[in-house]
Backbone as a ProteinNet text record, in pm:
[ID]
protein_1_A
[PRIMARY]
XXXXXXXXXXXXXXXXXXXXXXXXXXXXXXXXXXXXXXXXXXXXXXXXXXXXXXXXXXXXXXXXXXXXXXXXXXXXXXXXXXXXXXXXXXXXXXXXXXXXXXXXXXXXXXXXXXXXXXXXX
[TERTIARY]
10136.5	10152.2	10129.2	10238.5	10252.2	10252.6	10228.9	10220	10250.8	10292.3	10321.2	10207.2	10249.2	10189.6	10222.3	10369.3	10404.5	10470.7	10454.5	10490.3	10377.6	10412.4	10340.5	10445.1	10416.5	10540	10428.3	10463.9	10362.4	10458.4	10357.8	10432.7	10356	10435	10320.2	10409.2	10319.5	10358.9	10399.1	10484	10520.4	10400.9	10370.1	10278.5	10246	10169.1	10186.3	10269.2	10400.4	10472.8	10408.3	10266.2	10254.3	10203.1	10213.2	10153.6	10265.4	10370.7	10499.4	10550.4	10536.7	10555.9	10727.2	10777.8	10940.6	10999.9	11104.6	11209.5	11149.5	11105.3	11052.5	11199.2	11195.2	11301.7	11320.3	11167.1	11135.8	10997.7	10994.5	10871.6	10806	10691.9	10751.7	10621.5	10601	10522.9	10476.8	10337.5	10274.7	10234.8	10191.3	10133.1	10068.1	9950.4	9845.1	9837.4	9758.7	9704.9	9553.7	9494.7	9354.9	9305.5	9287	9193.1	9246.2	9389.7	9447	9514	9479.5	9527	9633.4	9652	9735.6	9881.6	9925	10055.4	10047.9	10135	10142.2	10302.1	10344.4	10508	10517.6	10599.3	10673.1	10811.5	10828.7	10975.1	10969.3	11034.7	11078	11162.9	11172.8	11240.2	11245.2	11327.3	11397.6	11308.9	11266.1	11222.9	11072.9	11001.5	10839.5	10786.3	10904.5	10808.9	10884.5	10806	10867.1	10815	10914.6	10870.7	10852.8	10728.2	10689.2	10701.3	10798.4	10809.2	10781.4	10801.9	10734.6	10576.1	10514.7	10367.6	10281.6	10227.3	10098.5	10056	10036.7	9954	9821.4	9773.6	9612.1	9551.5	9635	9629.5	9566.4	9448.7	9450.7	9512.5	9583.2	9690.2	9611.2	9655.7	9627.5	9751.1	9766.9	9925.8	9871.5	9964.5	9969	10104.4	10103.4	10216.6	10238.5	10350.2	10320.1	10430.4	10435.2	10595.7	10647.2	10756.1	10811.9	10918.1	10874.3	11041.1	11078.6	11200.2	11273.3	11192.3	11005	10978	10903.3	10847.5	10760.2	10721.2	10609.7	10553.6	10407.8	10409.9	10247.8	10130.3	9993.2	9917.6	9949.4	9888.6	9877.4	9759.1	9797.4	9736.5	9741.9	9592.4	9600.2	9558.7	9606.2	9520.3	9493.9	9416.6	9410	9411.3	9515.2	9581.2	9586.2	9577.4	9611.1	9673.2	9790	9893.7	9791.3	9863.6	9818.2	9767.6	9714.9	9677	9827.2	9865.6	9947.6	9857.4	9947.7	9901.2	9856.1	9736	9713	9806.7	9783.7	9841.7	9764.1	9832.1	9803	9637.6	9556.5	9459.1	9483	9412.7	9435.4	9372.8	9426	9373	9322	9402.1	9366.5	9317.5	9214.2	9158.6	9121.1	9165.3	9105.3	9069.4	8968.1	8933.8	8861.7	8936.8	8903	8807.7	8706.9	8529.9	8535.3	8652.4	8639.6	8778.6	8826.9	8952.3	8954.2	8867.7	8884.3	8860	8829.1	8772.8	8786.9	8834.1	8865.3	8765.7	8757.2	8666.3	8774.1	8773.9	8877	8823.2	8854.8	8828.8	8932	8909.1	9004.9	8924.4	9013	8961.9	9020.9	8995.9	9017.8	9178.2	9250.4	9390.1	9338.6	9483.9	9430.4	9442.2	9471.3	9473.6	9424.8	9363.4	9372	9506.8	9544.5	9606.1	9562.9	9382	9368.5	9160.2	9154.1	9002.5	8997.1	8901.9	8907.6	8858.2	8910.6	8877.4	8855.9	8863.8	8824.3	8937.6	8918.2	9022.6	9038.1
3391.3	3235.9	3131.9	3074	2961	2768.7	2720.7	2598.5	2477.4	2354.1	2199.1	2125.5	1982.5	1896.9	1928.6	1943.4	1886.7	2038.1	2187.1	2307.2	2413.3	2510.1	2639.3	2722.8	2858.7	2941.7	3069.5	3138.9	3287.8	3382.4	3468.7	3580.4	3737.7	3838	3944.7	4057.3	4163.3	4293	4345.1	4431.3	4463.6	4512.3	4563.6	4657	4787.6	4886.5	5034.6	5075.9	5190.8	5208.6	5307.4	5381.5	5403.2	5333.7	5162.1	5085	4994.5	5029.3	4943.9	4979.1	5047.8	5090.8	5039.4	5105.1	5054.8	4996.2	4971.8	4901.3	4773.4	4728.6	4550.9	4464.8	4369.2	4313.7	4168.1	4122.7	4002.3	3989.5	3835.8	3784.3	3677.9	3619.8	3495.4	3434	3288	3246.6	3120.4	3079.1	2975.4	2890.5	2774.7	2687.7	2555.1	2504.4	2379.4	2334.8	2204.8	2140.2	2200.7	2219.1	2282.9	2176.8	2034.9	1937.8	1897.2	1952	1890.6	2017.2	2100.5	2201.7	2138.4	1996	1988.6	1999	2002	2023.8	2183.9	2230.7	2385.2	2399.4	2416.8	2462.2	2615.7	2650.8	2788.9	2817.6	2951.7	2963.7	3104.2	3155.1	3330.7	3310.6	3479.6	3496.6	3624.3	3707.7	3853.9	3923.8	3767.9	3828.2	3840	3851.2	3874.4	3756.1	3662.8	3522.6	3403.7	3291	3189	3048.8	2950.7	2833.5	2743.6	2708.5	2619.3	2453.9	2368.1	2258.9	2129.7	2014.6	1935.6	1850.7	1933.6	1919	1815.8	1785.9	1698.6	1688	1616.3	1637.5	1642	1764.8	1815.4	1832.3	1911.5	1923.6	2103.7	2137.2	2280.9	2267.7	2380.2	2470.8	2604.9	2640.3	2740.5	2842.3	2961.3	2982.9	3155	3150.6	3280.5	3347.6	3514.9	3543.2	3711.5	3718.8	3858	3906.9	4028.8	4103.2	4126.9	4130.7	4157.2	4270.7	4372.4	4475.2	4445	4523.5	4503.3	4501.1	4524.8	4554	4397.2	4344	4234.6	4241.7	4100.6	4052.9	4109.2	4159.9	4219.1	4136.5	4167.1	4081.8	4018	3871.3	3764.8	3828.4	3769.7	3772.9	3661.1	3538.8	3437.4	3433.6	3325.4	3273	3077.2	3054.2	2913.4	2881.3	2771.6	2760.8	2625.1	2544	2407.6	2342.3	2244.7	2201.7	2155.9	2132.5	2066.2	1931.8	1873.1	1705.1	1652.5	1537.1	1440.5	1316.6	1193.6	1102.1	1007.1	956.3	841.3	734.7	675.7	534.3	462.2	348.7	233.6	118.7	129.4	28.1	-55.9	-90.6	-196.9	-337.7	-456.1	-576.3	-638.1	-575.6	-674.5	-798.4	-832.2	-949.2	-978.9	-1063.3	-1105.6	-1263.1	-1274.1	-1396.2	-1405.3	-1540.8	-1625.6	-1617.6	-1545.7	-1601.8	-1705.5	-1649.9	-1746.7	-1763.9	-1752.7	-1777.9	-1615.7	-1546.4	-1390.1	-1307.5	-1341.7	-1232.9	-1254.6	-1159.2	-1186.2	-1083	-1118	-1009.4	-983.1	-801.9	-781.5	-666.7	-675.5	-583	-537.7	-451	-370.7	-304	-288.8	-169.1	-44.2	117	203.9	243.9	279.4	325.6	416.2	376.5	442.6	574.4	621.9	787.9	820.4	893.9	925.4	1074.1	1149.4	1271.3	1391	1373.2	1450.5	1421	1500.5	1452	1281.1	1218.1	1114.9	1137.6	1110.1	1142.5	1027.1	888.5	757.5	695	577.5	448.2	448.1
8447.9	8514.8	8417.3	8449.7	8363.9	8438	8398.8	8427.8	8395	8461.8	8370.6	8466.4	8440.3	8517.5	8637.6	8689.6	8825.6	8875.6	8820	8829.4	8803.5	8923.5	8861.2	8857.3	8739.4	8752.1	8822.3	8917.9	8983.1	8950	8918.8	8963.3	8987.7	9037.2	9140.9	9067.6	9118.9	9098.4	9260.9	9293.3	9452.7	9474.7	9617.9	9650.5	9603.8	9590.9	9577.9	9643.1	9621.7	9671	9798.3	9828.1	9925.5	10035.7	9974.3	10076.5	10106.5	10104.7	10149.9	10285.6	10349.8	10473.7	10481.9	10450.7	10419.7	10298	10267.7	10176.9	10165	10104.7	10041.7	10041.4	10166.9	10130.6	10058.6	10044.2	9971	9957	9929.1	9941.3	9984.1	10134.9	10165.1	10083.4	10071.4	9978.4	10067.2	10056.3	10090.5	9998.9	10005.9	9886.6	10007.6	9905.8	9960.4	9840.7	9878.8	9765.1	9879.9	9777.1	9777.4	9872.1	9806.9	9920.5	10042.9	10062.6	10153.7	10239.8	10342.3	10379.4	10493.6	10494.7	10639.2	10591.1	10465.6	10469.1	10394.2	10430.6	10386.1	10395.7	10253.8	10264.2	10253	10305	10286.1	10236.1	10159	10129.2	10082.5	10080.6	10040.8	9924.7	9861.1	9751.6	9729.7	9685.1	9649.9	9519.8	9427.7	9314.5	9303.3	9197	9195.3	9120.2	9119.4	9055.7	9086.4	9125.2	9169.3	9079.5	9044.9	9021	9112.1	9124.7	9231.3	9185.4	9207.3	9143.4	9232.9	9222.9	9293.6	9272.9	9260.2	9230.1	9243	9259.7	9195.5	9102.6	9006.9	8832.3	8871.2	8800.1	8771	8914.7	9016.5	9143.1	9182.8	9201.4	9254.3	9365.9	9370.1	9504	9504.6	9668	9700.1	9703.8	9626.6	9660	9717	9821	9876.3	9901.4	9890.7	9835.2	9942.2	10027.8	10083.4	10096.7	10076.9	10082.4	10260.5	10247.1	10409.9	10387.3	10504.2	10540.3	10640.1	10695.1	10809.2	10960.5	10923.7	11046.7	11042.2	10957.3	10959.6	10816.5	10805.4	10676.8	10690.6	10533.5	10528.1	10473.2	10466.5	10408.4	10287.9	10291.6	10204.1	10071	9945	9854.1	9820.3	9795.9	9763.8	9590.6	9525.2	9402.7	9437.1	9321	9352.9	9185.5	9166.5	9054.6	9053.1	8917.1	8899.8	8782.2	8855.9	8769.1	8635.4	8513.9	8406	8417.2	8303.3	8338.7	8212.7	8295.8	8210.4	8177.5	8101.3	8074.9	8196.3	8147.4	8266.5	8274.3	8378.8	8472.4	8351.5	8385.2	8297.3	8349.7	8274.9	8330.8	8424.1	8483.7	8593.4	8545.4	8578.3	8541.3	8433.3	8337.1	8196.8	8203.7	8162.5	8102.5	7983.4	7869.9	7737.8	7754.6	7655.1	7622	7485.5	7399.8	7304.5	7271.6	7179.4	7170.3	7026.8	6950.5	6829.2	6772.6	6648.9	6585.7	6533	6542.3	6508.3	6565.5	6697.5	6798.2	6948.8	7014.2	7190.9	7212.6	7361.4	7459.4	7518	7554.2	7646.1	7749.3	7922.8	7999.5	8063.6	8148.1	8230.4	8334.5	8425	8561.1	8555.2	8564.7	8561.5	8587.3	8569.7	8599.5	8767	8855.8	8991.8	8961.3	8869.7	8833.1	8696.5	8645.9	8529.6	8477	8603.1	8595.7	8483.3	8525.7	8420	8363.7	8275.5	8273.5	8189.6	8200.9	8145	7989.6	7863.9	7760.2	7701.2	7772.9	7663.1	7713.3	7657.5	7626.9	7438.8
[MASK]
+++++++++++++++++++++++++++++++++++++++++++++++++++++++++++++++++++++++++++++++++++++++++++++++++++++++++++++++++++++++++

């Protein structure tokens, strides 16, 4: 498994031959954000690997894969993976005030998204 801030590269092995129930024609994949299962994306491939792109930064996804034959789709196997963190959004509402000729006071609101763990300012 390889990830970036907006993609997950998922790979798997075919089912054991005794469990294939026919010639495998490909794999059905579904994925969704763990915190928002309202939007599920479906795709398919003949490969045993898929690069899922266009994902949200530092977000957990449930990814499910199932083999299919001419008869139908087998059971899904699922994993939960998180995309990588990225640079945070800019702080908001930056305010500064002159305190003296050699010092100022600066304040701000947190960014709308840290895109990962907040490690400080």
